[in-house]
Every structure is written in C-alpha cells, then in structure tokens.
C-alpha positions in Angstrom: -85.7 -40.4 -46.6 -86.7 -43.4 -45.6 -88.4 -46.3 -48.1 -91.6 -46.9 -47.7 -92.4 -50.5 -49.5 -95.6 -52.5 -50.5 -97.1 -55.6 -51.2 -100.2 -56.2 -53.7 -102.8 -57.8 -51.1 -104.3 -60.3 -52.9 -107.3 -60.4 -51.0 -108.2 -57.4 -50.8 -106.9 -56.5 -54.8 -104.6 -53.5 -53.6 -101.1 -52.6 -53.2 -101.4 -51.5 -49.5 -98.5 -50.5 -47.1 -95.7 -53.6 -45.3 -95.6 -53.2 -41.2 -93.2 -54.8 -40.2 -93.3 -55.8 -36.4 -91.6 -55.2 -33.1 -91.8 -58.3 -32.6 -89.9 -60.0 -36.5 -87.7 -56.8 -35.5 -85.2 -57.9 -33.6 -85.7 -61.2 -34.3 -84.1 -60.3 -37.4 -81.8 -58.4 -35.5 -80.8 -60.9 -32.8 -80.9 -63.1 -36.1 -78.3 -61.0 -37.3 -76.0 -60.9 -33.1 -76.1 -64.4 -33.8 -74.7 -65.1 -36.7 -72.3 -62.7 -36.2 -70.8 -64.4 -33.5 -71.2 -68.2 -34.7 -69.0 -66.6 -38.3 -65.8 -64.7 -35.5 -66.2 -67.6 -33.4 -65.3 -70.2 -36.5 -63.1 -66.8 -38.0 -60.8 -67.4 -34.5 -60.9 -71.1 -34.4 -59.0 -71.3 -37.8 -56.9 -68.3 -37.1 -55.9 -69.9 -33.7 -55.7 -73.5 -35.1 -53.4 -71.8 -38.0 -51.5 -68.2 -36.5 -48.7 -68.8 -33.7 -49.2 -66.7 -30.2 -46.1 -64.5 -28.8 -46.3 -66.6 -26.0 -46.6 -69.8 -28.2 -44.0 -68.9 -30.6 -42.1 -68.2 -27.2 -42.7 -71.3 -26.1 -41.9 -73.2 -29.7 -38.7 -72.4 -29.1 -38.1 -72.8 -25.7 -39.3 -76.4 -27.1 -37.0 -76.9 -29.6 -34.0 -74.8 -28.3 -34.9 -78.4 -25.4 -34.7 -81.2 -28.9 -31.4 -80.0 -29.2 -30.3 -80.0 -26.1 -31.3 -83.3 -25.7 -30.5 -85.0 -29.2 -26.9 -84.2 -27.9 -26.9 -85.3 -24.1 -28.3 -88.9 -26.1 -25.4 -88.8 -27.9 -23.7 -88.3 -25.8 -24.6 -91.4 -23.7 -24.6 -93.1 -27.7 -20.8 -92.9 -26.6 -21.4 -93.7 -23.1 -22.7 -96.4 -23.2 -19.7 -97.3 -26.2 -17.1 -96.8 -23.7 -18.7 -98.8 -21.4 -19.7 -101.7 -23.2 -15.9 -102.0 -24.6 -14.9 -102.5 -21.1 -17.3 -105.7 -20.2 -15.9 -107.1 -23.7 -12.9 -106.5 -22.5 -13.5 -107.8 -18.6 -15.6 -111.4 -20.1 -13.4 -111.7 -23.2 -9.5 -111.0 -21.8 -9.1 -110.1 -18.1 -11.7 -112.7 -16.5 -10.9 -115.7 -19.2 -7.2 -114.9 -17.7 -8.0 -115.1 -14.0 -9.8 -117.8 -15.3 -13.9 -116.2 -13.7 -17.0 -116.8 -14.8 -18.1 -113.6 -16.6 -21.1 -111.6 -15.7 -24.1 -111.7 -17.7 -24.9 -108.6 -19.1 -28.8 -107.8 -17.4 -26.7 -108.3 -14.1 -24.1 -104.9 -15.8 -26.3 -103.1 -17.1 -29.5 -103.5 -14.5 -32.0 -104.0 -18.1 -34.4 -104.9 -16.8 -34.7 -101.3 -14.1 -33.1 -99.7 -17.0 -36.1 -100.9 -19.2 -38.8 -99.1 -16.6 -37.1 -96.0 -16.2 -37.2 -95.5 -20.4 -40.9 -96.4 -20.1 -40.8 -93.9 -17.0 -39.4 -91.4 -19.1 -41.9 -91.5 -21.4 -44.6 -89.8 -20.2 -42.2 -87.3 -18.3 -42.3 -83.8 -19.7 -39.2 -82.0 -21.9 -37.7 -80.4 -19.2 -37.8 -83.9 -16.4 -36.6 -85.4 -19.4 -33.6 -83.5 -19.8 -33.0 -83.6 -15.7 -33.1 -87.2 -15.3 -30.7 -88.0 -18.3 -28.9 -85.8 -17.4 -28.2 -87.9 -14.1 -28.5 -91.0 -15.6 -25.1 -90.4 -18.0 -23.7 -88.7 -14.8 -24.5 -92.4 -13.4 -23.8 -93.8 -16.8 -19.6 -91.6 -16.5 -19.6 -93.0 -12.9 -19.9 -96.7 -13.7 -16.5 -96.1 -16.7 -14.5 -94.2 -13.9 -15.2 -97.0 -11.8 -14.8 -100.0 -14.3 -11.5 -98.5 -15.6 -10.1 -98.0 -12.3 -10.8 -101.2 -11.3 -9.2 -102.3 -14.9 -5.8 -100.5 -14.2 -5.9 -102.9 -11.0 -6.2 -105.8 -13.2 -3.8 -104.9 -16.2 -1.5 -104.7 -12.7 -1.9 -107.5 -11.6 -1.7 -109.0 -15.6 1.5 -107.1 -15.7 2.5 -108.6 -12.2 1.6 -112.4 -13.6 4.6 -112.7 -13.7 6.8 -111.8 -11.0 3.7 -113.8 -8.9 4.2 -117.1 -11.5 8.0 -116.4 -10.1 7.3 -115.5 -6.2 4.8 -118.9 -5.5 6.6 -122.1 -4.1 6.7 -124.3 -7.2 9.7 -126.8 -6.7 11.1 -129.1 -4.6 13.5 -128.0 -1.4 15.9 -130.7 -1.7 17.5 -132.0 -5.4 15.0 -135.2 -5.7 14.1 -135.8 -9.2 13.8 -139.7 -8.3 11.4 -138.8 -5.4 13.4 -141.0 -2.8 13.3 -138.1 -0.7 10.5 -138.3 1.1 10.4 -139.3 4.9 7.5 -137.8 5.8 3.9 -136.3 4.2 1.8 -133.6 6.1 -1.0 -134.5 8.7 -1.2 -136.3 12.3 2.5 -138.6 11.9 4.1 -139.7 15.1 6.4 -138.8 17.5 10.0 -139.2 16.7 10.8 -138.9 20.6 7.2 -138.8 22.3 5.8 -142.2 19.2 3.0 -140.1 20.2 0.7 -138.9 17.3 1.4 -135.3 17.0 0.5 -133.0 13.9 3.5 -132.7 11.2 2.8 -129.4 9.5 5.3 -129.8 6.9 6.7 -132.2 4.8 10.3 -134.3 5.6 13.6 -134.6 2.5 15.8 -136.7 4.1 18.6 -136.4 2.4 23.3 -136.8 3.1 24.3 -134.0 5.0 25.7 -130.5 2.8 23.1 -131.6 0.8 21.6 -128.2 -0.8 18.3 -127.0 0.5 16.6 -124.2 -2.3 14.5 -121.6 -2.3 11.2 -122.5 -4.0 10.2 -119.5 -5.3 11.3 -115.7 -5.5 11.6 -113.8 -2.2 13.5 -111.7 1.0 14.4 -113.5 4.1 12.7 -113.0 6.5 14.0 -114.7 9.2 17.5 -116.8 9.1 17.7 -118.4 13.2 19.9 -120.0 15.5 18.7 -122.0 17.5 18.8 -125.4 19.9 15.9 -126.8 19.9 12.0 -126.7 17.2 13.3 -125.9 14.2 17.4 -125.8 14.3 18.3 -123.0 12.0 15.5 -122.2 9.9 15.0 -120.5 7.2 11.4 -118.4 6.6 10.7 -116.1 3.3 8.7 -114.3 3.0 7.7 -114.2 -1.2 4.5 -112.0 -1.3 1.3 -112.3 -2.8 0.1 -113.9 0.9 2.8 -116.2 0.8 6.1 -117.8 3.4 7.7 -121.1 3.1 9.9 -122.3 6.0 13.1 -124.9 6.3 13.6 -126.5 9.2 17.4 -128.1 10.5 19.8 -126.9 8.6 23.3 -128.1 9.0 24.6 -124.2 8.2 22.6 -121.5 6.7 23.8 -119.3 3.9 21.1 -116.1 4.0 20.2 -113.4 6.2 17.3 -111.5 6.9 16.0 -109.0 4.5 18.2 -110.4 1.8 16.0 -110.8 -1.1 16.3 -114.9 -2.9 15.7 -116.5 -6.6 13.2 -119.6 -6.5 16.9 -122.6 -7.6 19.5 -119.6 -4.6 21.0 -121.7 -2.2 19.5 -121.1 1.2 21.5 -123.7 3.6 22.3 -127.4 3.5 20.7 -130.0 5.0 21.1 -131.0 8.9 20.1 -132.0 11.9 19.8 -129.4 14.0 17.5 -128.6 16.2 14.4 -131.2 18.2 15.3 -134.0 14.9 16.8 -137.4 14.8 18.8 -137.5 11.2 19.9 -135.0 8.3 16.4 -133.5 6.5 14.7 -131.0 5.3 11.5 -129.8 7.5 9.2 -127.6 5.0 6.9 -125.2 5.3 4.6 -123.8 2.9 2.0 -121.1 4.8 -1.1 -118.9 2.6 -1.9 -116.5 4.6 -0.9 -117.7 7.9 -2.2 -120.9 7.7 0.0 -123.9 6.8 -1.0 -126.2 3.8 0.0 -129.5 2.4 3.2 -128.2 0.6 2.9 -131.7 -1.2 0.4 -129.7 -3.8 2.9 -126.4 -4.7 6.4 -128.8 -6.3 3.7 -128.3 -9.9 7.1 -126.6 -11.7 8.7 -130.2 -10.4 6.9 -132.7 -11.0 4.9 -134.8 -14.1 1.6 -135.7 -13.0 2.5 -139.4 -13.2 5.1 -138.6 -10.4 2.6 -136.1 -8.3 0.5 -138.9 -7.9 3.5 -141.4 -6.8 4.5 -138.2 -4.4 1.3 -138.3 -3.2 0.5 -141.4 -2.3 4.8 -141.7 -0.4 3.8 -138.2 1.6 0.3 -139.5 3.0 1.8 -142.7 4.3 1.7 -142.9 8.0 5.1 -143.6 8.2 6.8 -141.6 12.0 8.3 -138.1 11.2 11.6 -136.2 11.5 11.1 -133.7 14.1 
C-alpha cells in the first residue's frame, strides 16, 4: 500500500496531504538519472585507467617484446661499434704511421654529423620503425667492418712484404764507386759525344775500366739480356716489381739471361763500350711506372748525406755524356 505523506500547514493550522506535481517528479527522475550517469562515467574512467583491456594487454606484450628485441639490437650494435673502433685505431696508430699517412679524422670515418641527425630522427619513430632502422644501420656497420678488415688484410700483406719491397727497390750504385770518382755524366740534357748537340740523357754514366763488375741494384728478374751493335749495346734490363725497372748498358759481356732471378749485389756483367759509346762505362737507368727518373735519388743504401750532396753536384754538372 502506497504511503500517504502529510505536512503541517502553518497558514491553516492543519495537517494537509502532500501532493507532488508531475513537474517535480520529472525533475527528480532526471536528477537521479544524471547522477547515475556521472557516477558511472567516473567509475568507468577509473576502471579504464587501472584495468587493461584485452587489446591493451596484447599491445603491451608486443611492446615488451619489441623492447627486448631493440635492447638486443643495441647490444649487437655496441659490439660492432667496438670492433670498428678497434680497427680504426689500428689504422690510425699502426698502419698509417708505417706508411707515413695522415690519420683519418673520426668525423670523416663515422660521419658523426649525419649519424647524430639520424639518431634525432629515430626518436620520433614508432617502436617497429626504430627496430627496422636500427637493423639497417647494423647491416651498414657490419659491411663497413668487412670492408675495413679487407683493407687491413691487404695492408697486412704490404707490411709482410715491406722487407721484400725494400730489397727490390734500386738502392745501390751499379759499379763500385765508394770514392765517387766514376760519375761521368748525369741525368737530363747533355752534349751528345758524337753529334755534339744537346740531347736528353735518360740515365747516369759511370766511367770505369773495361771488365769492372756491374751489380744488380735491387732484387728482381732479368727481363732482357740483349746483344746489340747500336744503341745500348750489350745491355740488361731487370724487372724489380713495385713498378720499378733498371737498365745497364754498353756491357763488355753479360753474365745473366732473361728469366733469371737476381739479388741486389749480384754481378750482371762487366763494363764495356759496346753500342753507341765513346769509352768504357756503364749507362744506368731507373724506370718507375714506365717513366725514366733520375737514378741519383736511388743510392740511399750506398751514400752518406755528405756523399749524396757531392754526387748530386757531380751529376748535375753540364758535361758531355758517354753515349
């Protein structure tokens, strides 16, 4: 049974029946519904913040997996960078010192500015994009390491062959000339002994008695041992490797033949005056990568600084050549 409510009317001094209008009832219902909606919204907001949905749980697991992969990639990258830094230190501190080359700046090696720009750009990427970009960078670093290692392997071979290279480069005089009395004519334009005109002389003439031994000035292989009545006469060409060849002309007689291996100091033949020659001497040439160069700069195993200065003055004097 519905309860009837009364209220005391102070005007009439009587208890009267409480009658609620339809408008008030509607307002009360709307108020209740509004309060319920607000309360539900607050509850859902709190629940949304504190409790993950199934999709959010799945995304969180994926994110944690990506973070583990990213951390693993970062570890590998640090390892690769360490290897690369070690190789670069070896390059700067060992190999480039040996070959007297300037060290390569780190900014040039690593492209530091570009690397910093890429790092800043990666910060705005999504996690999957960071992993993909990091993987690409890791591959590039690995390729750089492989290229650097290949370069160093080549340099290692050069280092191991340095002794052989030094033994092969022409470094002594072709005739015994300790007192420097056998220099007859130097490199450059000289008076031709037959035509008495200025002519290019592509070597050094060492005047010596006929039969004086002529020595190989570096290790190598006999490329040519020719007999001729004109030009260089009886002459020998030694191929030393590393771009070097030497020629010994106007021999009285040759001791070697083509294809024979020789060492520095081996006798190639004996001083004579064959071919276009006006007296017994050894015409000596040094050829570097196909160009004839001044032999006076290739006696560093033979001469002191004082002797070199003296020979340089003698070789540059504008005298007449012997051939």
